[in-house]
C-alpha positions in Angstrom: -54.9 155.6 -77.0 -56.7 153.4 -79.9 -54.1 150.5 -81.1 -55.9 151.2 -84.4 -54.4 154.7 -84.9 -51.3 154.7 -86.8 -47.6 156.0 -85.7 -46.8 159.3 -86.9 -43.1 158.9 -88.7 -40.6 161.4 -86.8 -36.8 161.9 -86.6 -34.9 162.7 -83.7 -31.7 164.4 -83.6 -28.9 164.2 -81.2 -26.3 166.9 -82.3 -23.3 166.3 -80.3 -20.6 169.4 -80.0 -17.2 169.0 -80.1 -16.9 167.9 -76.3 -19.5 165.2 -76.8 -22.5 167.4 -75.2 -26.1 167.0 -77.1 -28.1 170.1 -77.8 -31.5 170.2 -76.2 -34.4 172.5 -76.2 -36.7 174.0 -73.7 -40.3 173.8 -74.9 -42.7 176.6 -74.0 -46.0 175.1 -75.2 -48.1 172.2 -75.4 -48.9 170.6 -78.6 -51.8 168.8 -78.8 -51.2 165.2 -77.3 -47.2 166.1 -77.2 -47.5 167.9 -73.8 -45.0 169.2 -71.5 -44.8 169.1 -67.6 -43.3 171.6 -65.3 -39.6 170.5 -64.4 -39.7 168.3 -67.4 -39.4 170.9 -70.8 -36.4 169.8 -72.2 -35.9 167.5 -75.1 -33.6 167.2 -78.3 -34.9 168.3 -81.6 -37.5 166.1 -83.2 -40.2 166.7 -86.0 -42.5 164.7 -88.6 -41.1 163.3 -91.8 -43.2 164.7 -94.7 -45.1 162.3 -97.2 -42.2 160.6 -99.7 -39.5 162.4 -97.5 -36.4 160.5 -96.9 -35.4 160.4 -93.2 -31.9 161.8 -93.8 -33.6 164.9 -95.4 -35.9 165.2 -93.1 -33.7 165.4 -90.0 -31.5 168.1 -91.6 -34.8 170.2 -92.6 -36.0 169.6 -88.7 -32.6 170.7 -87.2 -32.6 173.8 -89.4 -36.3 174.5 -88.2 -36.0 173.6 -84.8 -32.3 175.3 -84.2 -31.1 177.1 -87.1 -27.8 174.7 -87.3 -27.0 173.6 -90.8 -23.5 172.9 -90.1 -23.4 169.3 -88.8 -22.2 166.1 -90.0 -23.7 162.7 -90.2 -22.4 160.1 -87.6 -25.1 157.5 -87.3 -28.6 156.3 -87.0 -30.5 154.1 -84.9 -33.7 151.7 -86.2 -37.0 152.7 -85.8 -38.4 153.0 -82.0 -42.1 154.0 -80.9 -43.4 155.7 -78.1 -47.3 156.4 -77.3 -48.6 160.0 -76.6 -50.5 160.2 -73.4 -54.5 160.3 -73.4 -55.7 163.3 -75.1 -59.2 164.9 -74.9 -58.6 167.8 -76.7 -60.0 168.5 -80.2 -59.7 165.9 -82.4 -59.2 168.4 -85.2 -55.5 168.7 -83.9 -53.1 167.7 -86.7 -51.5 164.8 -84.0 -54.8 163.7 -82.8 -55.3 160.9 -85.3 -51.9 159.4 -84.2 -51.3 156.8 -81.4 -47.7 158.1 -81.0 -44.6 158.7 -82.9 -42.5 156.0 -85.0 -39.2 157.6 -84.9 -35.9 157.0 -86.4 -32.7 158.7 -84.4 -29.8 160.7 -86.1 -26.6 161.3 -84.8 -24.9 164.5 -85.9 -21.7 166.3 -85.2 -22.4 170.0 -85.2 -19.6 171.7 -86.8 -20.4 175.2 -87.0 -20.6 178.6 -84.7 -23.0 178.6 -81.6 -24.0 181.8 -83.2 -25.7 179.7 -85.8 -28.1 178.2 -83.1 -31.3 180.4 -82.7 -34.6 178.3 -81.8 -36.6 181.5 -81.4 -36.9 182.7 -85.0 -39.9 180.5 -87.0 -38.7 178.8 -90.0 -40.5 177.2 -93.0 -44.0 178.6 -91.5 -43.3 176.6 -88.6 -43.7 178.2 -85.2 -40.7 178.3 -82.5 -40.8 175.3 -80.2 -38.1 176.1 -78.0 -37.4 179.6 -76.1 -34.0 178.5 -75.0 -31.3 175.7 -75.5 -28.2 174.4 -73.9 -25.5 171.6 -74.3 -26.2 168.7 -72.2 -24.6 165.0 -71.1 -26.4 162.6 -73.4 -27.0 160.3 -70.2 -28.6 163.1 -68.3 -31.0 163.9 -71.0 -33.9 161.4 -70.4 -34.5 162.7 -66.9 -35.1 165.7 -68.3 -38.1 164.9 -70.9 -41.8 163.9 -70.2 -42.0 160.3 -68.7 -43.8 159.1 -72.0 -40.7 160.0 -73.9 -38.1 158.4 -71.7 -37.6 154.8 -72.7 -36.6 155.9 -76.1 -34.3 158.4 -75.0 -32.4 156.3 -72.4 -32.2 153.5 -75.7 -30.9 156.6 -77.6 -28.2 157.4 -75.0 -26.9 153.8 -75.1 -26.7 153.7 -78.8 -25.1 157.0 -79.2 -23.0 156.8 -76.1 -20.0 156.4 -78.6 -20.3 159.6 -79.9 -20.5 161.5 -76.3 -16.9 160.1 -75.8 
């Protein structure tokens, strides 16, 4: 990746249930440089920050767009972290091709609703569904379920948000 390309502003979401597990979704398709690999299809919800959008507003919008969930209380957030996309030789017109990777601020939220609220298959805000399944998982196990280029960020998030998993 060219170091001259900018990072895409992004929010990551660690949605904890009452038992301290986090919601993860199984991605079922690649999105340009955001690839998935067999056996490593899981991730926590995340998404781009719109121009002039506050990250706290973006996190609630992305939570709803990707999962349907709206019942969540704010617990905390990280500073900014980055990861690089893997090499990409697809169409340069792809919406993510102009970025070298993502610059993320992660948010810890406590889910306060009913699990029937969670529906990742329904498209929202004109955005296609990214996940075809979801489950609750131990935060310290999630890094081993994601693609390698995201693992360092996931391990950092697990360390910073461990107190919410207890």
